[in-house]
C-alpha positions in Angstrom: -218.9 21.7 -82.0 -219.4 25.0 -80.2 -222.6 24.0 -78.7 -221.1 22.5 -75.6 -219.8 25.9 -74.8 -222.7 28.0 -75.6 -225.6 26.2 -73.7 -227.1 27.8 -70.6 -225.6 26.7 -67.2 -227.8 26.4 -64.1 -226.6 26.4 -60.5 -228.3 24.9 -57.5 -229.4 28.2 -56.3 -231.6 28.5 -59.4 -229.7 31.2 -61.4 -229.2 30.4 -65.1 -226.3 31.9 -67.0 -226.3 32.0 -70.9 -223.1 30.0 -71.6 -220.3 27.9 -70.2 -217.5 30.7 -70.7 -216.3 32.7 -67.7 -213.9 35.6 -67.5 -211.3 34.5 -64.9 -210.6 36.5 -61.9 -207.5 38.4 -62.6 -205.1 40.8 -60.9 -205.2 44.1 -62.7 -204.1 46.9 -60.3 -206.5 49.3 -61.8 -208.7 50.4 -58.9 -208.3 53.4 -56.7 -206.0 53.5 -53.5 -209.1 53.4 -51.2 -210.3 50.1 -52.7 -213.0 51.8 -54.8 -213.9 51.0 -58.3 -212.1 53.0 -61.2 -213.3 53.7 -64.6 -210.4 51.5 -66.0 -211.6 48.5 -63.9 -215.2 49.0 -65.0 -214.3 49.4 -68.8 -212.1 46.2 -68.6 -214.9 44.2 -67.1 -217.8 45.5 -69.4 -215.8 45.0 -72.5 -215.7 41.2 -71.6 -219.4 41.2 -70.8 -220.1 43.0 -74.2 -217.9 40.1 -75.8 -220.3 37.5 -74.6 -218.9 35.8 -71.4 -221.7 34.6 -69.4 -220.0 35.1 -65.9 -217.6 37.9 -65.2 -215.6 37.4 -62.1 -214.1 40.4 -60.3 -210.2 40.3 -59.3 -209.7 38.9 -55.8 -211.3 41.6 -53.6 -210.4 42.0 -50.1 -213.1 41.6 -47.3 -210.9 43.0 -44.8 -208.5 45.9 -44.8 -205.6 43.8 -43.5 -206.4 41.3 -46.1 -205.4 43.7 -49.1 -202.9 41.8 -51.3 -201.6 44.5 -53.6 -201.9 48.1 -54.4 -204.8 49.1 -56.7 -207.1 46.3 -55.6 -210.9 46.7 -55.6 -212.1 46.2 -52.1 -215.4 45.1 -50.6 -214.6 45.6 -47.1 -216.7 48.8 -46.5 -220.3 49.9 -47.3 -218.7 53.0 -48.9 -217.5 50.7 -51.8 -221.0 49.2 -52.4 -222.1 52.0 -55.0 -219.1 50.9 -57.3 -220.2 47.4 -57.2 -223.8 48.4 -57.9 -222.6 50.2 -60.9 -220.5 47.3 -62.1 -223.2 44.9 -61.7 -225.7 47.0 -63.5 -223.4 47.7 -66.3 -222.5 44.1 -66.7 -226.0 42.9 -66.4 -227.0 45.4 -69.3 -224.8 43.4 -71.6 -226.5 39.9 -70.4 -223.8 38.8 -68.4 -223.6 38.1 -64.5 -221.1 39.6 -62.1 -219.6 37.5 -59.3 -217.2 38.9 -56.7 -214.2 36.8 -55.7 -214.1 37.3 -52.1 -210.6 36.8 -50.4 -208.2 37.6 -47.6 -204.4 37.5 -48.7 -203.3 36.4 -45.2 -199.4 36.1 -45.2 -199.5 37.4 -48.8 -201.0 40.8 -47.8 -199.4 44.0 -48.7 -196.5 44.9 -46.7 -197.3 48.3 -45.0 -195.8 49.8 -41.9 -198.2 49.2 -38.9 -200.2 46.6 -40.7 -200.4 43.1 -38.9 -200.2 40.4 -41.5 -201.9 37.2 -40.6 -201.7 33.5 -41.3 -202.5 30.1 -39.8 -199.0 30.2 -38.1 -196.4 32.8 -37.7 -193.5 32.9 -40.1 -190.2 33.9 -38.2 -188.4 36.7 -40.0 -191.3 37.6 -42.1 -193.4 39.7 -39.9 -196.3 37.3 -40.3 -198.3 36.6 -37.1 -200.4 33.7 -36.0 -204.1 34.7 -36.2 -205.8 34.7 -32.9 -209.2 33.1 -32.1 -210.8 36.7 -32.1 -209.0 37.7 -35.6 -210.4 34.4 -37.1 -213.9 35.1 -36.0 -213.7 38.7 -37.2 -212.4 37.4 -40.5 -215.3 35.0 -40.9 -217.6 37.9 -40.2 -215.9 40.0 -42.9 -216.3 37.4 -45.5 -220.1 37.3 -44.6 -220.5 41.1 -44.7 -218.6 41.2 -48.0 -221.1 38.7 -49.3 -224.0 40.7 -48.0 -222.6 43.8 -49.7 -222.6 41.9 -53.0 -226.2 41.2 -52.6 -226.9 44.7 -51.7 -225.2 45.8 -54.8 -227.1 43.4 -57.2 -224.5 41.0 -57.9 -225.4 37.4 -58.9 -223.0 35.7 -56.9 -219.6 35.5 -54.9 -216.7 33.1 -55.1 -214.6 32.3 -51.9 -210.9 32.3 -52.8 -209.6 29.2 -51.3 -206.7 28.9 -53.8 -203.2 30.2 -54.6 -201.9 30.3 -51.1 -204.1 33.0 -49.7 -205.6 32.9 -46.3 -208.2 30.2 -46.8 -205.8 28.0 -48.7 -203.2 28.6 -46.0 -205.3 27.1 -43.4 -205.9 24.1 -45.6 -202.2 23.4 -46.1 -200.8 20.5 -44.1 -197.3 21.7 -44.0 -198.1 25.3 -43.1 -201.1 24.9 -40.7 -199.4 23.4 -37.7 -201.6 25.1 -34.9 -202.5 23.1 -31.9 -205.9 24.5 -31.6 -209.4 23.8 -33.4 -208.1 25.7 -36.3 -205.2 23.5 -37.3 -203.2 20.3 -37.3 -205.7 17.5 -38.3 -207.4 17.7 -41.7 -210.8 18.3 -39.9 -209.3 21.4 -38.2 -207.4 22.7 -41.1 -210.8 22.4 -43.0 -212.7 24.3 -40.5 -211.9 28.0 -41.6 -213.2 27.7 -45.2 -216.0 25.4 -44.1 -217.2 27.9 -41.4 -216.8 30.7 -44.0 -219.0 28.9 -46.5 -221.5 27.9 -43.9 -221.7 31.5 -42.6 -221.9 33.1 -46.0 -224.6 30.7 -47.2 -226.6 31.5 -44.0 -226.3 35.3 -44.6 -227.4 35.6 -48.2 -230.7 34.6 -50.1 -231.0 31.1 -51.3 -231.2 32.4 -54.8 -227.8 33.8 -54.5 -224.8 32.0 -55.9 -221.9 31.1 -53.5 -219.0 29.1 -54.9 -215.5 28.4 -54.1 -212.0 28.3 -55.9 -209.5 25.7 -54.8 -206.0 24.7 -55.7 -206.3 20.8 -56.1 -202.9 19.6 -55.1 -199.2 20.5 -54.7 -197.6 22.2 -57.7 -196.3 25.5 -59.1 -195.7 27.5 -55.8 -197.8 25.5 -53.3 -197.0 22.6 -50.9 -199.0 20.9 -48.4 -202.1 20.2 -50.5 -203.2 16.6 -51.2 -205.6 15.8 -54.1 -207.8 13.5 -52.1 -208.1 16.1 -49.3 -209.0 18.7 -51.8 -211.8 16.4 -53.2 -213.2 15.9 -49.8 -212.9 19.5 -49.1 -214.9 20.3 -52.2 -217.5 17.7 -51.3 -217.9 19.2 -47.8 -218.2 22.6 -49.1 -221.0 21.3 -51.3 -222.9 20.0 -48.3 -222.6 23.5 -46.8 -224.2 24.8 -49.8 -221.6 25.7 -52.3 -223.2 26.2 -55.9 -220.0 25.5 -57.9 -216.4 24.4 -57.5 -213.7 26.2 -59.5 -210.5 24.5 -59.7 -207.4 26.5 -60.6 -205.1 24.6 -63.0 -201.9 26.2 -64.3 -202.0 23.9 -67.1 -205.5 22.6 -67.9 -204.2 19.9 -70.2 -202.1 18.1 -67.4 -203.4 15.1 -65.4 -203.2 15.1 -61.7 -199.9 14.5 -60.1 -201.1 12.0 -57.8 -203.0 9.9 -60.2 -201.4 10.6 -63.7 -204.1 8.6 -65.6 -206.8 11.0 -64.2 -207.6 14.6 -65.2 -208.6 16.9 -62.3 -211.7 18.0 -63.8 -212.9 14.3 -64.1 -211.7 13.7 -60.4 -213.8 16.6 -59.1 -216.8 15.9 -61.4 -217.0 12.2 -59.9 -216.6 13.3 -56.3 -219.3 16.1 -56.4 -223.0 16.1 -56.6 -224.1 16.2 -60.3 -226.1 19.4 -60.0 -223.0 21.3 -58.7 -220.8 22.8 -61.7 -217.2 22.2 -62.0 -215.2 25.1 -63.5 -211.6 24.8 -64.7 -209.1 27.4 -65.6 -205.5 27.4 -66.9 -203.9 27.8 -70.3 -207.3 27.6 -72.2 -206.8 29.5 -75.5 -208.7 27.8 -78.2 -212.2 26.4 -78.5 -210.6 22.9 -78.7 -208.9 23.6 -75.4 -212.2 24.5 -73.9 -214.2 21.6 -75.3 -211.4 19.3 -74.2 -212.1 20.5 -70.6 -215.8 19.8 -71.1 -214.9 16.2 -72.3 -212.8 15.7 -68.9 -215.9 16.7 -67.0 -215.9 20.4 -66.5 -219.3 22.0 -66.8 -217.6 25.5 -67.7 -214.3 27.1 -68.2 -212.7 30.3 -67.0 -210.4 32.2 -69.3 -207.6 34.4 -68.0 -204.9 35.5 -70.6 -207.2 34.5 -73.5 -209.8 36.8 -72.1 -207.2 39.6 -72.0 -206.2 39.3 -75.6 -209.6 38.4 -77.1 -212.4 40.1 -75.3 -215.1 38.9 -77.6 -213.7 35.3 -77.2 -217.2 33.6 -76.9 -218.4 35.1 -80.0 -215.2 35.2 -82.1 -213.8 31.8 -81.1 -216.6 29.7 -79.7 -219.4 30.8 -81.9 -217.7 31.8 -85.1 -214.8 29.4 -85.2 -212.1 32.1 -85.1 -208.7 32.1 -83.5 -207.8 34.1 -80.2 -205.1 36.7 -80.4 -202.0 35.0 -78.8 -198.9 36.7 -77.2 -196.7 38.6 -77.7 -199.0 41.5 -78.2 -198.3 45.2 -78.2 -199.1 47.7 -75.4 -201.4 49.4 -78.1 -203.3 46.2 -78.6 -204.0 45.9 -75.0 -205.2 49.4 -74.7 -207.5 48.7 -77.7 -209.1 45.9 -75.6 -209.9 48.1 -72.7 -206.8 47.6 -70.5 -205.7 50.8 -68.5 -202.2 51.8 -68.2 -201.6 50.0 -64.8 -203.0 46.8 -66.3 -200.8 47.0 -69.4 -197.8 47.7 -67.1 -198.7 44.7 -65.0 -198.9 42.4 -68.0 -195.3 43.6 -68.9 -194.1 41.4 -65.8 -195.3 38.3 -67.6 -192.6 36.9 -69.7 -193.1 37.0 -73.4 -196.8 38.5 -73.1 -196.1 42.2 -74.2 -193.7 43.0 -76.9 -191.9 46.5 -77.1 -192.5 46.4 -80.9 -195.4 48.5 -81.8 -197.3 47.5 -85.1 
């Protein structure tokens, strides 16, 4: 039944969104070189809002100039960028959806540019990655807070701290990477300190009605190491104590059980570890309504769609409400253009094996 996907979702901050279906935050390379919103990025997001997604997440957007991860990335590091965010929030709101900005700092995965200091929890010899100093850490915490304040000023409904996928907040959490000898590394409590402080600081600087959540990678896998499931569960619980309104767990395969406890699904593990009023969101290879309902049965309160949201911008209506099927890869470049992807995004999707066919229909 589709009802479990189409019912409203409430956050501890008080916001109620119309359904349990989110557009996942996705790299798309469509914004301008100065970090400002482009027409292509706006069109891509508004098309998904029009298609019925209750929450629209932006791509990862850098809170610091030295935190930029790739060219064509939407930024939130300057007041000069706020008008673009305001325009996006208004356009998405007109469709009945809510815009959340995903705030991040790429850390050691930052864009390689001459003269740019790339930061991480510890230095990486031979890779021009420096250990962040105490002053740089404090500045980055402030950058996250200012990014969240800009989101409030622009009329967004919330932000998500990106603590997954090996970016800076995740780098500090990793036991095998963060071997610092100061208060920011080594022990679990010290490795937790950065993301905990960012959450606490952001929460203190935005209205109580503004949603602040976090995305986490739950354990080792794909390209990450140094993450333990039980530590991640504890991290999520601590962040809820600090005011997190949702926990978004990034699963490359949402059907897979946890590696540490093969009998337990990640959604169930997090749902049981967290306060009942804090929603758990899952993402990862969710294509059909059955896939999405399966996540709800495992304990997820909502699901975030990535590639299915690319190919089927009206997924909430076409698939969840009407029982249709999503468009699956391979798809043509023209089909992507028809679904409001700009040329840079189309070219980016060509990098994904088997996603774009060269055969035009």
